C-alpha positions, -999 to +999 in steps of 0.1 A: +000+000+000+013+035-009+020+060+019-008+083+008-033+054+007-022+043+042-026+078+056-060+083+040-073+051+055-060+061+089-077+095+087-109+081+072-113+057+101-108+085+126-124+114+107-144+125+137-112+137+155-102+163+129-115+199+124-108+225+098-081+250+107-099+278+088-135+276+103-130+250+131-159+229+118-156+191+115-146+174+083-175+156+067-158+132+042-127+123+023-133+129-014-104+117-036-073+129-019-091+158-002-107+163+032-139+184+030-153+203+060-189+213+068-182+248+053-167+234+021-130+241+029-107+214+015-072+202+024-053+177+003-030+148+012+004+152-005+024+125-021+042+118+012+010+110+029+006+139+053-017+168+057-005+204+060-029+222+084-009+254+087-026+285+072+010+298+066+041+280+054+057+279+089+094+284+097+118+264+118+156+263+122+155+225+123+167+211+089+167+177+073+204+170+083+196+176+120+166+153+119+186+126+101+213+128+129+185+126+155+170+096+139+203+078+140+207+084+177+171+076+186+171+044+165+203+034+184+182+037+217+191+072+230+156+078+243+144+042+247+143+042+285+122+074+284+097+059+260+095+027+282+087+049+312+061+068+293+044+036+284+041+026+320+017+054+326-006+045+297-036+022+302-036-012+284-068-004+266-067+012+232-059+050+233-059+080+211-025+096+215-012+129+202+025+135+200+033+173+201+064+184+182+070+148+169+100+158+148+111+129+126+087+106+145+110+079+160+099+082+196+062+079+186+070+049+164+089+033+193+059+038+216+036+023+190+059-008+187+059-012+225+021-010+226+018-034+196+000-007+175-032-010+196-038+028+196-045+055+171-014+078+170-011+113+156+023+131+155+025+167+144+052+193+140+058+226+123+088+213+104+082+200+069+116+181+068+108+164+101+073+153+090+085+142+056+110+119+073+084+107+098+062+094+069+090+071+059+088+052+092+073+017+092+045+026+117+008+030+117+010+065+132-004+094+112+017+125+108+008+161+099+021+197+099+001+218+124+002+248+147+006+242+184-016+272+191-044+261+168-046+223+168-067+208+139-086+184+163-120+186+178-126+191+215-120+161+238-105+140+210-074+124+227-069+102+257-032+113+260-011+142+248+026+134+248+052+161+245+090+155+244+112+186+247+087+208+229+068+241+237+034+238+253+000+254+249-019+241+279-051+257+268-051+238+236-039+206+253-069+208+277-092+215+248-083+184+228-079+161+259-108+140+270-122+143+305-096+129+328-072+128+299-034+124+305-007+149+296+029+137+297+056+163+292+093+154+291+117+181+301+155+181+304+171+183+339+204+199+349+226+170+337+209+164+303+237+158+277+261+172+303+292+159+287+284+175+253+273+208+269+306+210+288+326+203+257+308+229+237+307+257+262+333+251+290+319+272+318+315+304+299+278+303+288+243+298+302+242+265+283+268+251+307+241+248+333+204+241+326+176+252+349+141+238+342+124+254+373+103+278+354+089+251+331+082+229+360+065+257+379+042+265+350+032+229+346+023+226+382+003+258+380-019+241+354-018+207+369-014+211+407-015+173+413+011+165+387+036+137+393+073+144+386+093+113+378+131+116+371+147+093+345+185+094+345+209+070+327+241+068+307+239+060+270+270+044+255+278+064+224+289+045+193+320+060+177+302+064+144+275+085+159+296+110+179+293+137+151+256+130+149+253+136+186+266+171+181+244+178+151+211+165+166+207+192+192+203+230+190+228+232+218+255+233+191+240+266+177+248+288+207+267+321+203+296+310+224+298+275+212+333+260+207+342+242+175+354+208+186+384+190+172+384+153+164+404+146+196+378+165+217+349+147+201+367+114+208+362+121+245+324+115+242+324+078+251+290+081+268+263+107+273+241+115+303+203+115+297+186+132+326+150+142+322+118+146+342+084+132+332+057+156+342+024+137+344-008+156+348-045+150+343-071+173+329 
């Protein structure tokens, strides 16, 4: 089955979850390769099998090369313990799951594999290169380009909203979450990618230390009963992926970043992954 056919079948079987980004009315049907809403607005599947819900083109600094490097690291297991911990909070029953800022899609695909594809998964991002790569994954997840501030989904359409290292819009999250729906946000802690940060910045820049207190405080303001679960481990870094480790993170874009020599890069034998899972309910 072609990618576009697979995507159309997924959306057709869950058409009731989607709404038009122009008028916010529901989509009535899928005609040919086009979704048609109650007011007659249409949106077309492209050849990659995704929908572009943005009313504008959208801009991001994340390019294809960065996403390719990220996929290599994630496929090697960089975030696998995080995904496994996320899965422990999800019910065994089939869920509708929205992945915010899905990037190139590997974490969502890994979650789907753990859960044996029992759910309906939607991953969205503002980045066209990321979503184009995501559609190449062997997964039943549906991917689209969408605006965090104006989600193309009806009220109370998802059991779980998952967000790894992405911005938040809690008003929109609460709108699309079902009653008693689950929000899982993953944020970096102080030691996240510590070895790389210290190589790139020494102790001369704010990137040398990371403080997530404001993000945590805001989450707790919206979800006072939230759980905070720390996940910390060492990831053995394959030699062939050291350069990709540098390329996969915006950390290497800082103003005071040092350009590392091959000898300095060779010091990266392992990397610390240190995050917190913030788990709240609507």
